[in-house]
VEXGUMAR-373241 format. One record per residue (C-alpha): residue in one letter; chain; x, y, z. Coordinates in steps of 0.1 Angstrom, whole numbers. Example, Ala and Ser with C-alpha at 12.3 -4.5 7.8 and 13.67 -1.06 7.14 Angstrom:
2
<site a A <123 -45 78>>
<site s A <137 -11 71>>
% end
This chain:
685
<site x A <-636 -594 440>>
<site x A <-617 -621 458>>
<site x A <-590 -640 439>>
<site x A <-604 -674 441>>
<site x A <-573 -688 426>>
<site x A <-550 -676 454>>
<site x A <-521 -669 431>>
<site x A <-501 -636 424>>
<site x A <-496 -622 391>>
<site x A <-469 -638 373>>
<site x A <-436 -613 368>>
<site x A <-419 -609 333>>
<site x A <-385 -629 335>>
<site x A <-357 -603 341>>
<site x A <-338 -610 307>>
<site x A <-373 -596 291>>
<site x A <-373 -566 315>>
<site x A <-338 -558 306>>
<site x A <-341 -561 267>>
<site x A <-376 -540 272>>
<site x A <-357 -515 291>>
<site x A <-326 -512 267>>
<site x A <-349 -509 236>>
<site x A <-368 -482 254>>
<site x A <-335 -463 260>>
<site x A <-324 -470 223>>
<site x A <-356 -455 211>>
<site x A <-352 -425 233>>
<site x A <-318 -421 227>>
<site x A <-326 -421 188>>
<site x A <-353 -399 193>>
<site x A <-333 -375 213>>
<site x A <-304 -379 187>>
<site x A <-329 -369 160>>
<site x A <-341 -340 178>>
<site x A <-304 -330 183>>
<site x A <-296 -335 149>>
<site x A <-326 -317 135>>
<site x A <-317 -287 160>>
<site x A <-283 -286 147>>
<site x A <-288 -287 112>>
<site x A <-316 -256 117>>
<site x A <-294 -236 139>>
<site x A <-271 -211 122>>
<site x A <-235 -215 129>>
<site x A <-219 -185 147>>
<site x A <-201 -158 127>>
<site x A <-169 -167 115>>
<site x A <-141 -146 128>>
<site x A <-131 -139 91>>
<site x A <-165 -129 81>>
<site x A <-168 -104 114>>
<site x A <-134 -87 99>>
<site x A <-139 -53 85>>
<site x A <-131 -49 47>>
<site x A <-112 -20 29>>
<site x A <-128 -13 -3>>
<site x A <-109 6 -31>>
<site x A <-125 37 -53>>
<site x A <-143 9 -76>>
<site x A <-157 -7 -42>>
<site x A <-138 -38 -46>>
<site x A <-124 -56 -16>>
<site x A <-86 -52 -14>>
<site x A <-79 -60 21>>
<site x A <-92 -70 57>>
<site x A <-86 -56 92>>
<site x A <-75 -84 115>>
<site x A <-52 -88 145>>
<site x A <-17 -103 139>>
<site x A <-12 -89 105>>
<site x A <-35 -119 90>>
<site x A <-27 -124 51>>
<site x A <-52 -144 30>>
<site x A <-59 -152 -5>>
<site x A <-90 -175 -9>>
<site x A <-90 -197 -39>>
<site x A <-113 -225 -51>>
<site x A <-105 -262 -48>>
<site x A <-95 -269 -83>>
<site x A <-71 -238 -82>>
<site x A <-48 -259 -58>>
<site x A <-23 -286 -67>>
<site x A <-38 -320 -63>>
<site x A <-4 -332 -48>>
<site x A <-11 -304 -21>>
<site x A <-44 -320 -14>>
<site x A <-31 -352 -15>>
<site x A <-3 -344 9>>
<site x A <-26 -327 36>>
<site x A <-52 -355 38>>
<site x A <-22 -381 39>>
<site x A <-7 -365 69>>
<site x A <-37 -347 86>>
<site x A <-70 -370 80>>
<site x A <-67 -400 56>>
<site x A <-103 -409 63>>
<site x A <-118 -375 57>>
<site x A <-139 -385 29>>
<site x A <-153 -416 48>>
<site x A <-162 -402 82>>
<site x A <-189 -375 94>>
<site x A <-164 -354 108>>
<site x A <-149 -375 138>>
<site x A <-126 -400 138>>
<site x A <-142 -422 167>>
<site x A <-111 -447 169>>
<site x A <-87 -421 175>>
<site x A <-111 -403 197>>
<site x A <-116 -429 221>>
<site x A <-78 -436 223>>
<site x A <-74 -399 231>>
<site x A <-102 -398 257>>
<site x A <-87 -428 273>>
<site x A <-51 -410 274>>
<site x A <-65 -381 286>>
<site x A <-86 -395 314>>
<site x A <-59 -413 326>>
<site x A <-36 -381 328>>
<site x A <-68 -362 337>>
<site x A <-56 -335 315>>
<site x A <-63 -325 274>>
<site x A <-27 -333 261>>
<site x A <-41 -357 235>>
<site x A <-63 -350 207>>
<site x A <-75 -367 176>>
<site x A <-89 -338 152>>
<site x A <-102 -344 118>>
<site x A <-99 -318 93>>
<site x A <-137 -307 101>>
<site x A <-129 -303 137>>
<site x A <-99 -281 130>>
<site x A <-120 -260 109>>
<site x A <-146 -255 136>>
<site x A <-118 -245 157>>
<site x A <-101 -221 137>>
<site x A <-134 -203 124>>
<site x A <-154 -201 157>>
<site x A <-130 -210 190>>
<site x A <-100 -203 210>>
<site x A <-71 -232 209>>
<site x A <-74 -233 247>>
<site x A <-77 -271 258>>
<site x A <-108 -275 277>>
<site x A <-138 -297 282>>
<site x A <-161 -268 275>>
<site x A <-142 -260 241>>
<site x A <-142 -296 231>>
<site x A <-179 -300 235>>
<site x A <-187 -267 215>>
<site x A <-160 -280 190>>
<site x A <-179 -310 187>>
<site x A <-212 -293 181>>
<site x A <-198 -272 153>>
<site x A <-181 -301 136>>
<site x A <-213 -319 134>>
<site x A <-229 -287 120>>
<site x A <-202 -280 94>>
<site x A <-205 -317 83>>
<site x A <-244 -312 78>>
<site x A <-243 -280 61>>
<site x A <-214 -281 36>>
<site x A <-200 -310 13>>
<site x A <-166 -326 20>>
<site x A <-151 -305 -10>>
<site x A <-165 -274 6>>
<site x A <-152 -284 39>>
<site x A <-117 -290 24>>
<site x A <-116 -259 3>>
<site x A <-124 -239 34>>
<site x A <-99 -256 56>>
<site x A <-70 -249 31>>
<site x A <-80 -213 26>>
<site x A <-82 -210 64>>
<site x A <-53 -229 79>>
<site x A <-24 -210 92>>
<site x A <12 -218 75>>
<site x A <33 -194 96>>
<site x A <47 -157 91>>
<site x A <12 -141 88>>
<site x A <1 -165 58>>
<site x A <-33 -181 64>>
<site x A <-46 -203 34>>
<site x A <-24 -221 11>>
<site x A <-25 -196 -17>>
<site x A <-11 -170 4>>
<site x A <18 -197 18>>
<site x A <28 -209 -18>>
<site x A <32 -171 -28>>
<site x A <50 -162 2>>
<site x A <74 -193 4>>
<site x A <78 -202 -35>>
<site x A <63 -169 -56>>
<site x A <39 -189 -71>>
<site x A <3 -199 -72>>
<site x A <-11 -228 -50>>
<site x A <-21 -244 -85>>
<site x A <14 -245 -98>>
<site x A <29 -266 -69>>
<site x A <48 -296 -73>>
<site x A <50 -328 -52>>
<site x A <81 -317 -32>>
<site x A <69 -279 -24>>
<site x A <33 -295 -16>>
<site x A <46 -320 8>>
<site x A <68 -293 27>>
<site x A <37 -266 29>>
<site x A <16 -298 42>>
<site x A <40 -302 69>>
<site x A <39 -271 83>>
<site x A <6 -262 98>>
<site x A <13 -289 126>>
<site x A <38 -262 138>>
<site x A <42 -232 119>>
<site x A <70 -218 137>>
<site x A <88 -250 144>>
<site x A <83 -265 108>>
<site x A <91 -230 91>>
<site x A <118 -237 64>>
<site x A <130 -201 73>>
<site x A <132 -207 110>>
<site x A <142 -244 110>>
<site x A <149 -259 76>>
<site x A <162 -294 92>>
<site x A <129 -294 110>>
<site x A <110 -285 76>>
<site x A <129 -312 58>>
<site x A <120 -339 85>>
<site x A <84 -332 83>>
<site x A <82 -332 47>>
<site x A <97 -367 45>>
<site x A <69 -378 71>>
<site x A <43 -363 48>>
<site x A <59 -381 18>>
<site x A <60 -416 35>>
<site x A <25 -411 45>>
<site x A <14 -404 10>>
<site x A <33 -434 -2>>
<site x A <17 -454 24>>
<site x A <-18 -446 14>>
<site x A <-7 -455 -22>>
<site x A <-9 -417 -34>>
<site x A <25 -420 -46>>
<site x A <52 -447 -50>>
<site x A <83 -448 -25>>
<site x A <104 -438 -54>>
<site x A <85 -406 -62>>
<site x A <87 -399 -24>>
<site x A <126 -405 -24>>
<site x A <129 -381 -55>>
<site x A <106 -355 -40>>
<site x A <125 -352 -10>>
<site x A <159 -352 -28>>
<site x A <148 -321 -47>>
<site x A <164 -287 -44>>
<site x A <136 -264 -30>>
<site x A <136 -229 -48>>
<site x A <126 -210 -17>>
<site x A <120 -174 -22>>
<site x A <146 -157 0>>
<site x A <134 -145 32>>
<site x A <148 -109 24>>
<site x A <123 -110 -6>>
<site x A <91 -121 13>>
<site x A <65 -98 3>>
<site x A <28 -90 17>>
<site x A <4 -111 -2>>
<site x A <-25 -85 7>>
<site x A <-29 -55 -14>>
<site x A <-16 -19 -2>>
<site x A <-6 -30 33>>
<site x A <10 4 43>>
<site x A <-24 22 30>>
<site x A <-44 -3 51>>
<site x A <-25 5 82>>
<site x A <-29 42 73>>
<site x A <-67 38 74>>
<site x A <-64 20 102>>
<site x A <-50 47 120>>
<site x A <-71 74 106>>
<site x A <-102 48 117>>
<site x A <-89 44 153>>
<site x A <-74 80 161>>
<site x A <-96 101 138>>
<site x A <-130 87 132>>
<site x A <-138 72 164>>
<site x A <-138 34 156>>
<site x A <-121 11 182>>
<site x A <-101 -15 174>>
<site x A <-122 -40 183>>
<site x A <-151 -27 162>>
<site x A <-127 -25 133>>
<site x A <-114 -62 135>>
<site x A <-147 -76 145>>
<site x A <-176 -52 137>>
<site x A <-181 -63 100>>
<site x A <-175 -28 88>>
<site x A <-170 -16 49>>
<site x A <-145 13 46>>
<site x A <-149 25 13>>
<site x A <-115 46 1>>
<site x A <-103 67 -25>>
<site x A <-74 40 -36>>
<site x A <-70 32 -70>>
<site x A <-59 -3 -75>>
<site x A <-45 2 -112>>
<site x A <-23 31 -96>>
<site x A <-13 10 -66>>
<site x A <-2 -16 -88>>
<site x A <18 9 -111>>
<site x A <31 21 -78>>
<site x A <43 -13 -62>>
<site x A <55 -20 -97>>
<site x A <78 9 -102>>
<site x A <92 5 -65>>
<site x A <99 -29 -71>>
<site x A <116 -24 -103>>
<site x A <137 7 -91>>
<site x A <149 -6 -57>>
<site x A <163 -39 -75>>
<site x A <198 -47 -54>>
<site x A <192 -19 -30>>
<site x A <207 -35 -3>>
<site x A <187 -21 29>>
<site x A <178 11 8>>
<site x A <141 24 18>>
<site x A <117 42 -1>>
<site x A <81 57 -1>>
<site x A <60 65 -30>>
<site x A <27 88 -21>>
<site x A <2 98 -48>>
<site x A <-29 122 -47>>
<site x A <-54 136 -73>>
<site x A <-49 177 -69>>
<site x A <-82 182 -79>>
<site x A <-99 167 -49>>
<site x A <-73 156 -25>>
<site x A <-80 119 -30>>
<site x A <-52 94 -21>>
<site x A <-46 71 -52>>
<site x A <-15 52 -42>>
<site x A <8 45 -13>>
<site x A <39 25 -8>>
<site x A <57 29 25>>
<site x A <89 11 17>>
<site x A <104 -18 0>>
<site x A <92 -48 16>>
<site x A <61 -47 40>>
<site x A <71 -80 55>>
<site x A <104 -70 65>>
<site x A <96 -34 77>>
<site x A <61 -23 82>>
<site x A <73 15 91>>
<site x A <56 36 66>>
<site x A <82 61 52>>
<site x A <54 81 34>>
<site x A <44 94 64>>
<site x A <80 98 81>>
<site x A <85 132 90>>
<site x A <121 130 97>>
<site x A <137 133 59>>
<site x A <151 163 46>>
<site x A <135 173 11>>
<site x A <165 191 -1>>
<site x A <159 213 -35>>
<site x A <126 197 -37>>
<site x A <113 222 -13>>
<site x A <124 251 -36>>
<site x A <92 255 -56>>
<site x A <72 261 -25>>
<site x A <95 293 -15>>
<site x A <97 299 -56>>
<site x A <57 301 -53>>
<site x A <59 323 -23>>
<site x A <83 348 -42>>
<site x A <61 346 -77>>
<site x A <27 356 -55>>
<site x A <41 384 -38>>
<site x A <56 398 -70>>
<site x A <90 396 -55>>
<site x A <102 375 -84>>
<site x A <94 367 -121>>
<site x A <105 344 -147>>
<site x A <131 366 -156>>
<site x A <146 379 -123>>
<site x A <185 374 -122>>
<site x A <206 366 -95>>
<site x A <244 357 -99>>
<site x A <254 321 -92>>
<site x A <288 322 -77>>
<site x A <304 313 -42>>
<site x A <288 337 -21>>
<site x A <288 343 18>>
<site x A <254 357 28>>
<site x A <245 378 59>>
<site x A <213 375 77>>
<site x A <199 384 113>>
<site x A <208 418 111>>
<site x A <244 410 98>>
<site x A <250 392 129>>
<site x A <249 354 113>>
<site x A <264 345 79>>
<site x A <258 313 58>>
<site x A <278 301 27>>
<site x A <259 275 7>>
<site x A <274 255 -21>>
<site x A <262 243 -54>>
<site x A <264 206 -62>>
<site x A <297 198 -76>>
<site x A <308 233 -71>>
<site x A <295 240 -104>>
<site x A <281 280 -106>>
<site x A <267 293 -138>>
<site x A <269 331 -134>>
<site x A <243 353 -140>>
<site x A <211 331 -144>>
<site x A <173 338 -144>>
<site x A <145 317 -125>>
<site x A <138 293 -152>>
<site x A <174 282 -153>>
<site x A <179 283 -117>>
<site x A <149 259 -112>>
<site x A <161 233 -142>>
<site x A <197 232 -125>>
<site x A <187 234 -90>>
<site x A <209 265 -83>>
<site x A <215 266 -46>>
<site x A <230 303 -45>>
<site x A <199 315 -61>>
<site x A <176 297 -39>>
<site x A <192 314 -8>>
<site x A <192 348 -28>>
<site x A <155 344 -31>>
<site x A <146 334 5>>
<site x A <167 364 15>>
<site x A <145 388 -6>>
<site x A <112 372 2>>
<site x A <116 364 39>>
<site x A <117 332 56>>
<site x A <83 341 73>>
<site x A <64 345 42>>
<site x A <79 311 30>>
<site x A <69 292 62>>
<site x A <34 304 62>>
<site x A <26 296 26>>
<site x A <42 263 33>>
<site x A <15 257 62>>
<site x A <-11 266 38>>
<site x A <-1 242 12>>
<site x A <-1 214 38>>
<site x A <33 214 52>>
<site x A <28 205 90>>
<site x A <62 196 102>>
<site x A <81 225 121>>
<site x A <101 247 96>>
<site x A <133 266 110>>
<site x A <136 304 99>>
<site x A <169 304 86>>
<site x A <185 309 50>>
<site x A <191 272 46>>
<site x A <154 266 46>>
<site x A <157 275 11>>
<site x A <177 242 5>>
<site x A <151 220 21>>
<site x A <171 213 57>>
<site x A <139 213 75>>
<site x A <125 179 77>>
<site x A <89 169 63>>
<site x A <72 140 50>>
<site x A <66 126 16>>
<site x A <28 127 23>>
<site x A <31 165 30>>
<site x A <54 173 -2>>
<site x A <28 154 -23>>
<site x A <0 174 -7>>
<site x A <21 207 -12>>
<site x A <30 203 -47>>
<site x A <-8 192 -56>>
<site x A <-16 231 -47>>
<site x A <6 242 -76>>
<site x A <-9 215 -98>>
<site x A <-44 227 -90>>
<site x A <-41 262 -99>>
<site x A <-29 272 -62>>
<site x A <-63 258 -46>>
<site x A <-54 237 -13>>
<site x A <-79 205 -11>>
<site x A <-73 187 21>>
<site x A <-60 151 14>>
<site x A <-90 124 17>>
<site x A <-83 85 22>>
<site x A <-117 73 35>>
<site x A <-150 83 18>>
<site x A <-177 66 38>>
<site x A <-178 39 63>>
<site x A <-210 16 69>>
<site x A <-217 -14 95>>
<site x A <-225 -48 90>>
<site x A <-261 -39 83>>
<site x A <-252 -11 55>>
<site x A <-258 16 78>>
<site x A <-240 47 76>>
<site x A <-211 55 100>>
<site x A <-190 80 85>>
<site x A <-192 102 53>>
<site x A <-162 122 43>>
<site x A <-173 161 44>>
<site x A <-175 179 11>>
<site x A <-149 207 19>>
<site x A <-146 235 -3>>
<site x A <-111 241 -20>>
<site x A <-89 269 -7>>
<site x A <-75 294 -28>>
<site x A <-41 295 -14>>
<site x A <-24 317 -41>>
<site x A <-35 335 -73>>
<site x A <-41 306 -104>>
<site x A <-17 328 -125>>
<site x A <12 324 -100>>
<site x A <7 286 -95>>
<site x A <5 283 -135>>
<site x A <40 302 -141>>
<site x A <56 282 -115>>
<site x A <41 249 -133>>
<site x A <55 264 -166>>
<site x A <90 270 -149>>
<site x A <90 233 -134>>
<site x A <84 215 -165>>
<site x A <121 227 -174>>
<site x A <132 203 -149>>
<site x A <123 176 -175>>
<site x A <139 193 -203>>
<site x A <171 194 -215>>
<site x A <198 210 -189>>
<site x A <171 199 -160>>
<site x A <177 175 -134>>
<site x A <149 153 -144>>
<site x A <159 152 -180>>
<site x A <173 119 -180>>
<site x A <137 102 -173>>
<site x A <122 129 -197>>
<site x A <119 100 -225>>
<site x A <99 76 -201>>
<site x A <70 99 -197>>
<site x A <47 109 -227>>
<site x A <27 135 -214>>
<site x A <31 171 -196>>
<site x A <49 167 -163>>
<site x A <60 194 -137>>
<site x A <84 186 -109>>
<site x A <115 191 -90>>
<site x A <143 165 -74>>
<site x A <159 167 -43>>
<site x A <190 154 -27>>
<site x A <210 158 5>>
<site x A <237 135 20>>
<site x A <210 111 32>>
<site x A <180 117 10>>
<site x A <167 115 -26>>
<site x A <136 130 -38>>
<site x A <116 133 -69>>
<site x A <81 153 -66>>
<site x A <61 165 -94>>
<site x A <29 165 -108>>
<site x A <4 163 -139>>
<site x A <-31 175 -140>>
<site x A <-45 144 -125>>
<site x A <-16 133 -101>>
<site x A <6 150 -78>>
<site x A <34 124 -67>>
<site x A <64 124 -42>>
<site x A <89 96 -41>>
<site x A <115 94 -15>>
<site x A <145 72 -13>>
<site x A <172 67 18>>
<site x A <182 45 47>>
<site x A <163 44 81>>
<site x A <194 51 101>>
<site x A <203 82 81>>
<site x A <234 67 64>>
<site x A <249 86 37>>
<site x A <234 76 1>>
<site x A <256 69 -30>>
<site x A <254 91 -61>>
<site x A <239 57 -78>>
<site x A <213 54 -51>>
<site x A <202 89 -54>>
<site x A <193 85 -88>>
<site x A <167 57 -83>>
<site x A <140 84 -70>>
<site x A <133 100 -106>>
<site x A <127 66 -128>>
<site x A <103 53 -101>>
<site x A <84 86 -102>>
<site x A <85 86 -142>>
<site x A <78 49 -144>>
<site x A <49 54 -119>>
<site x A <33 82 -134>>
<site x A <34 67 -171>>
<site x A <20 37 -161>>
<site x A <-6 50 -136>>
<site x A <-21 73 -164>>
<site x A <-17 48 -193>>
<site x A <-55 49 -200>>
<site x A <-58 89 -195>>
<site x A <-49 111 -225>>
<site x A <-23 134 -222>>
<site x A <-34 168 -212>>
<site x A <-16 201 -209>>
<site x A <-19 225 -178>>
<site x A <-50 248 -180>>
<site x A <-40 283 -186>>
<site x A <-61 306 -159>>
<site x A <-70 342 -160>>
<site x A <-42 365 -152>>
<site x A <-13 351 -170>>
<site x A <5 373 -197>>
<site x A <27 356 -222>>
<site x A <58 373 -239>>
<site x A <87 366 -261>>
<site x A <117 377 -242>>
<site x A <157 380 -247>>
<site x A <171 352 -221>>
<site x A <204 372 -218>>
<site x A <189 407 -207>>
<site x A <154 398 -195>>
<site x A <137 422 -212>>
<site x A <112 417 -241>>
<site x A <127 404 -273>>
<site x A <128 425 -301>>
<site x A <108 412 -334>>
<site x A <140 400 -349>>
<site x A <157 388 -320>>
<site x A <172 352 -329>>
<site x A <174 336 -292>>
<site x A <139 348 -280>>
<site x A <119 326 -257>>
<site x A <82 325 -249>>
<site x A <78 330 -213>>
<site x A <47 336 -190>>
<site x A <43 359 -162>>
<site x A <17 371 -136>>
<site x A <-2 397 -150>>
<site x A <16 430 -140>>
<site x A <48 415 -136>>
<site x A <57 410 -174>>
<site x A <90 432 -186>>
<site x A <79 467 -198>>
<site x A <112 475 -218>>
<site x A <125 459 -251>>
<site x A <157 450 -262>>
<site x A <159 481 -279>>
<site x A <147 504 -253>>
<site x A <111 508 -263>>
<site x A <86 511 -231>>
<site x A <54 491 -233>>
<site x A <55 475 -265>>
<site x A <26 457 -280>>
<site x A <48 423 -279>>
<site x A <35 417 -239>>
<site x A <-2 413 -238>>
<site x A <-25 395 -220>>
<site x A <-30 361 -229>>
<site x A <-62 360 -248>>
<site x A <-80 329 -262>>
<site x A <-61 331 -295>>
<site x A <-28 331 -277>>
<site x A <-40 303 -254>>
<site x A <-49 283 -285>>
<site x A <-12 290 -301>>
<site x A <5 282 -269>>
<site x A <-16 247 -269>>
<site x A <-4 239 -304>>
<site x A <28 248 -292>>
<site x A <27 225 -263>>
<site x A <8 197 -280>>
<site x A <41 198 -306>>
<site x A <63 196 -275>>
<site x A <41 165 -265>>
<site x A <47 149 -300>>
<site x A <83 153 -302>>
<site x A <84 140 -266>>
<site x A <64 108 -280>>
<site x A <85 106 -312>>
<site x A <117 102 -289>>
% end
């Protein structure tokens, strides 16, 4: 139909068209924003790096450590267990509007964007605490536009999914404070030796200033920089009204009681054991470093945290004022080989080298029980076998070589038996024994007992000149404590992946009988004498309220105490890293560490005597002659023997007297009463 008016449709005014377009764009933007927000809210955040770290669990299934790159140390705490001063200081210097914004400081962000566009780089930032948290949890610290975009997305998601207090708690538990300490609790313990809830204003301001530059503002590295930064924090707190200017000045002038850098200790439990398990997992169990650190594995171990804490406490106490002296303690259950405690040095932060695994230390006289076990098991020696303790020139290698050992302090005891030789650690007796038994037999038995280090077939082997590790010594002594059975040491029981699927299960290896149970028991009884009057461990006997057997060892550079109860086999070593000679005072540190640890570790375990196996004969002997004692002998001593090696002659000259009989049940009970009586005397002393 023809338009009779002849006029074209009237167009809308320009301003109206612009307004309608703007409104449409706004509506579309709002819809898009709502869709985006809904998507972000319903989409899960990526797995945080801390959640991907594999976990180390103790024998009770409790998490004791994590595996992470760079030696990350962290102790998560609740927000109400953090000093209010620290919280206020952090907010004042890092994000004053934290509780008012939704994750972004748009004014600061706009200023930073203008500067970055002008310079065409990413040198400027205006990160809120939430943005920093997103970056620390999910991203790298590279300055790129892509990383910034991801950071914005994760920041928005964090703000949607968590409350402000939850975000603040996460931040304070995640932020890096230098020297391997992540989170405020770890930092507080490291720098001040106290919990984060106990920090005062001055300490809080100092710590709050460190995250901006953990190396530059570390009070250990640059005290002036740290104090300058502390003043900035205090001034910011005063500016925001959290404290008064007078309080800021007073806090700045406060003398800080920083823990000496030499006394800084790791905040994570059992660090040397953690490193040992890492080595086992990556070198023996086929777990890669990447999977270990980011695979979310759960590694169930044999470590007993009560015993581990007892070990660390004993080492800390025993190594006070040690001036560079190092130590190691390794303890395992002789019944199943489970490693229960491991301390590899005096201070993990200062020296991560695990001395418990070091195969470079001479065991000295602590090696003698291995040799004596060979002699007892082969029948070459008994408890009453005698050698002359006097200056002696020994000939060996078909008389082509000579060896002249000395006793400590040039003290020689004359004719002595094996019990006296072990208690007094007589070197002449030891060399006489190894020449009688043969170095080959001793080396073969040592290998079966767990000594994997190379041993030299020379007479001085009897005096422990061939280096071994504390781990090997504890393993070898566990054979004695378990009645001659060898059980391979175990640290990892099983490993599961993030979904709980089993990746590894420790094999149930059957114990191997290395020597006769009777031989091990006889040696055990002889080694108990080390802690009795006249023994080298007598001075710490009163610290141990239970039957214990052991042997000390001392060289110019090393001091040892290795011993066992029915439940634990423990080796303690003390010495310097570079083989520096140790003083007499330093050589005496090993035995108290062993005693304090053993008693504390087993404080909840009733004392037990060593079980008496079949094949043991007990008899009263005359110590002077080594013969069976007559009924009226005034100095007779109850001694035990491997059946068939007991004396056959009495002091009066009779053969096969009834005094020497196999140990039957009644006699065992009599022995138990006797040793229980000894235990009660120890307790009362």
